[in-house]
NULO-55264 format. One record per residue (C-alpha): residue number from 1; x, y, z. Coordinates in steps of 0.1 Angstrom, whole numbers, plus 2048, in hexadecimal, padded with zeros to 3 digits. Each point is the difference from the previous one (the first is absolute). Example, Ala and Ser with C-alpha at 12.3 -4.5 7.8 and 13.67 -1.06 7.14 Angstrom:
! NULO-55264
+------+-----+-----+-----+
| resi |   u |   v |   w |
+------+-----+-----+-----+
|    1 | 87B | 7D3 | 84E |
|    2 | 80E | 822 | 7F9 |
+------+-----+-----+-----+
***
This chain:
! NULO-55264
+------+-----+-----+-----+
| resi |   u |   v |   w |
+------+-----+-----+-----+
|    1 | 406 | C98 | 963 |
|    2 | 80B | 822 | 807 |
|    3 | 814 | 80E | 81E |
|    4 | 7DF | 80D | 810 |
|    5 | 7F2 | 7DE | 809 |
|    6 | 824 | 7F5 | 80E |
|    7 | 7FE | 81E | 81B |
|    8 | 7DC | 7F8 | 805 |
|    9 | 806 | 7E0 | 80B |
|   10 | 823 | 80C | 815 |
|   11 | 7E8 | 814 | 80C |
|   12 | 7E7 | 7F1 | 80C |
|   13 | 80F | 7E2 | 80A |
|   14 | 820 | 80C | 80B |
|   15 | 824 | 7F0 | 7F3 |
|   16 | 7F6 | 7E0 | 819 |
|   17 | 7DA | 7FF | 7F7 |
|   18 | 80A | 7F6 | 7DC |
|   19 | 7F5 | 7DF | 7F2 |
|   20 | 824 | 7FB | 7F2 |
|   21 | 811 | 80E | 81F |
|   22 | 81D | 7EA | 810 |
|   23 | 818 | 805 | 81A |
|   24 | 81C | 7EB | 7EA |
|   25 | 810 | 7FA | 7E2 |
|   26 | 7F2 | 7E1 | 7F8 |
|   27 | 80E | 7EC | 7E0 |
|   28 | 813 | 81D | 7F8 |
|   29 | 81C | 7F9 | 812 |
|   30 | 802 | 7D7 | 7FC |
|   31 | 7FD | 80B | 7D7 |
|   32 | 822 | 819 | 804 |
|   33 | 811 | 7E2 | 819 |
|   34 | 7F6 | 7E9 | 7DC |
|   35 | 80F | 81A | 7E3 |
|   36 | 820 | 7FA | 81A |
|   37 | 804 | 823 | 800 |
|   38 | 7FB | 81E | 80E |
|   39 | 7F8 | 819 | 7E7 |
|   40 | 812 | 825 | 7FB |
|   41 | 7DB | 814 | 7FE |
|   42 | 7E3 | 7FC | 808 |
|   43 | 7D9 | 80D | 7EF |
|   44 | 7E9 | 7F8 | 81A |
|   45 | 7E0 | 805 | 7E6 |
|   46 | 7DC | 806 | 813 |
|   47 | 817 | 803 | 822 |
|   48 | 7E8 | 811 | 816 |
|   49 | 804 | 7FA | 828 |
|   50 | 817 | 7DD | 7FD |
|   51 | 80F | 7F4 | 812 |
|   52 | 81C | 7F4 | 7E2 |
|   53 | 819 | 820 | 804 |
|   54 | 808 | 7F9 | 821 |
|   55 | 809 | 7DE | 7F8 |
|   56 | 814 | 80C | 7E4 |
|   57 | 812 | 81C | 816 |
|   58 | 809 | 7E8 | 817 |
|   59 | 80F | 7E7 | 7EA |
|   60 | 816 | 820 | 7F4 |
|   61 | 7ED | 808 | 7DF |
|   62 | 810 | 820 | 7F8 |
|   63 | 7E8 | 80B | 7E2 |
|   64 | 7DF | 7FB | 809 |
|   65 | 7DF | 815 | 7E9 |
|   66 | 7DF | 7FE | 80A |
|   67 | 7E4 | 80A | 7E9 |
|   68 | 7D9 | 802 | 801 |
|   69 | 7E6 | 80D | 7F2 |
|   70 | 7F3 | 811 | 824 |
|   71 | 80F | 81F | 813 |
|   72 | 7EE | 7F0 | 820 |
|   73 | 80D | 7E4 | 7FC |
|   74 | 824 | 80C | 7FB |
|   75 | 7FD | 81A | 81A |
|   76 | 7FC | 7E5 | 81B |
|   77 | 81E | 7EC | 7F8 |
|   78 | 80F | 81D | 800 |
|   79 | 7F5 | 802 | 822 |
|   80 | 805 | 7D9 | 80F |
|   81 | 82C | 801 | 7F0 |
|   82 | 7FD | 81D | 817 |
|   83 | 822 | 80E | 7FC |
|   84 | 80D | 7E2 | 7E5 |
|   85 | 7E6 | 812 | 7EC |
|   86 | 81D | 814 | 7ED |
|   87 | 814 | 7E7 | 7F7 |
|   88 | 7E1 | 7F4 | 7E7 |
|   89 | 7F7 | 813 | 7E1 |
|   90 | 7D9 | 80A | 7FF |
|   91 | 7ED | 7FE | 7DE |
|   92 | 7DD | 805 | 7FA |
|   93 | 7FB | 7F6 | 7E2 |
|   94 | 7E4 | 7EC | 7F2 |
|   95 | 814 | 7E4 | 7EC |
|   96 | 7E9 | 7FF | 7DF |
|   97 | 80F | 81D | 7F7 |
|   98 | 818 | 803 | 814 |
|   99 | 823 | 80B | 7EB |
|  100 | 820 | 7F0 | 81A |
|  101 | 821 | 818 | 7FC |
|  102 | 816 | 7E2 | 809 |
|  103 | 803 | 7DE | 800 |
|  104 | 7FE | 7E8 | 81D |
|  105 | 80F | 7D5 | 80B |
|  106 | 7E1 | 7F8 | 813 |
|  107 | 7D7 | 80B | 7F6 |
|  108 | 7EA | 7F6 | 815 |
|  109 | 7D8 | 7FD | 801 |
|  110 | 7E7 | 7F0 | 818 |
|  111 | 7E1 | 807 | 7F7 |
|  112 | 804 | 819 | 7E4 |
|  113 | 7FC | 7F2 | 7E4 |
|  114 | 7E2 | 7E7 | 802 |
|  115 | 7F2 | 826 | 800 |
|  116 | 806 | 806 | 7DB |
|  117 | 7E0 | 7EA | 7F6 |
|  118 | 801 | 818 | 7DD |
|  119 | 81B | 7F9 | 7E1 |
|  120 | 805 | 821 | 808 |
|  121 | 807 | 7FE | 81C |
|  122 | 819 | 7E1 | 801 |
|  123 | 810 | 817 | 7E5 |
|  124 | 806 | 817 | 812 |
|  125 | 811 | 7EF | 81B |
|  126 | 812 | 7EB | 7EA |
|  127 | 815 | 81E | 7EF |
|  128 | 80C | 810 | 81F |
|  129 | 80A | 7DA | 80F |
|  130 | 80F | 800 | 7E1 |
|  131 | 80E | 822 | 804 |
|  132 | 809 | 800 | 822 |
|  133 | 812 | 7DB | 801 |
|  134 | 82B | 7FC | 7FD |
|  135 | 80A | 7EC | 7E5 |
|  136 | 802 | 7DB | 813 |
|  137 | 7E8 | 80B | 81E |
|  138 | 7E2 | 7EC | 811 |
|  139 | 7DB | 808 | 809 |
|  140 | 7EE | 7F7 | 81C |
|  141 | 7DD | 7FA | 7FB |
|  142 | 7E5 | 7FD | 814 |
|  143 | 7D8 | 7FA | 7F1 |
|  144 | 7DE | 7EA | 80A |
|  145 | 800 | 7DE | 7F6 |
|  146 | 7E7 | 7F0 | 7EC |
|  147 | 7ED | 7FA | 81A |
|  148 | 807 | 81E | 813 |
|  149 | 7E3 | 81E | 7FF |
|  150 | 7F5 | 812 | 7E6 |
|  151 | 803 | 81C | 80F |
|  152 | 80E | 818 | 818 |
|  153 | 800 | 821 | 815 |
|  154 | 7DA | 807 | 7E9 |
|  155 | 814 | 7F6 | 7DC |
|  156 | 800 | 7E5 | 7E8 |
|  157 | 826 | 7EA | 7F9 |
|  158 | 80E | 7EC | 7ED |
|  159 | 809 | 7DC | 811 |
|  160 | 821 | 7EA | 7F3 |
|  161 | 812 | 7E3 | 806 |
|  162 | 823 | 805 | 7FC |
|  163 | 80C | 7F6 | 7DD |
|  164 | 7DE | 81D | 7FD |
|  165 | 80C | 818 | 814 |
|  166 | 828 | 802 | 7F0 |
|  167 | 7F5 | 802 | 7DA |
|  168 | 7E2 | 81C | 80B |
|  169 | 820 | 80F | 80D |
|  170 | 817 | 803 | 7E1 |
|  171 | 806 | 7E8 | 7E7 |
|  172 | 82A | 809 | 80B |
|  173 | 7FB | 7EE | 81D |
|  174 | 803 | 7DB | 810 |
|  175 | 7F3 | 7EB | 81C |
|  176 | 81E | 7FE | 81B |
|  177 | 7E7 | 7EE | 81A |
|  178 | 7DE | 804 | 812 |
|  179 | 7ED | 801 | 81B |
|  180 | 7DD | 7FC | 80D |
|  181 | 7F4 | 813 | 81F |
|  182 | 7E2 | 808 | 813 |
|  183 | 7F6 | 820 | 80A |
|  184 | 7EF | 808 | 821 |
|  185 | 7F0 | 826 | 7FC |
|  186 | 7F6 | 80F | 824 |
|  187 | 7E0 | 7F5 | 7F9 |
|  188 | 806 | 7DB | 7FF |
|  189 | 7FE | 7FB | 7DC |
|  190 | 817 | 7E9 | 7F1 |
|  191 | 80D | 806 | 7E0 |
|  192 | 819 | 7EE | 7EA |
|  193 | 81C | 80C | 7ED |
|  194 | 819 | 7F8 | 7E8 |
|  195 | 821 | 809 | 7FE |
|  196 | 818 | 806 | 7E7 |
|  197 | 826 | 803 | 7FE |
|  198 | 80A | 80C | 7E0 |
|  199 | 820 | 808 | 7EC |
|  200 | 808 | 818 | 7E9 |
|  201 | 808 | 7EE | 7E1 |
|  202 | 816 | 818 | 7E7 |
+------+-----+-----+-----+
***
């Protein structure tokens, strides 16, 4: 899994042709509502061209950072946001070896972690999460459910139930809420997802 792979996918299929495309913020906003408050600072890992940025800015979020391995994806995301893109911090990086310079109140990841198939991958991801998440901060993460696909975008994935996903993300996280979603890709394929809301307990 490298930047060239994702740059090629976005370049070949376009932002609305990739399998993970959706035109709404999905369960994220529901889980945020269940958390009971709007985080002051949000980091969207693998944000790409996601409708979440629009939704969070519309809710008045003033501190949003989007990180993605693909500069092609981030360029398309900035174009999609238009003038509002100036209110977002954009980071092109591989989360596995990224070193955060600050912390955020919410770490959001829709479908990046399930590509962390080796223990080295997961360890690098966890290091970044632990360094980036503020004490008492929230994690919203989505990964393929146990009955989900074994591959995505021609790459292998790991599948999780809610407790397994939270445990894999970090030992200092406690599960707050969970939900199941069946995502329908632009080609009509059904992909079961596990979503979790977890809180850091320090």
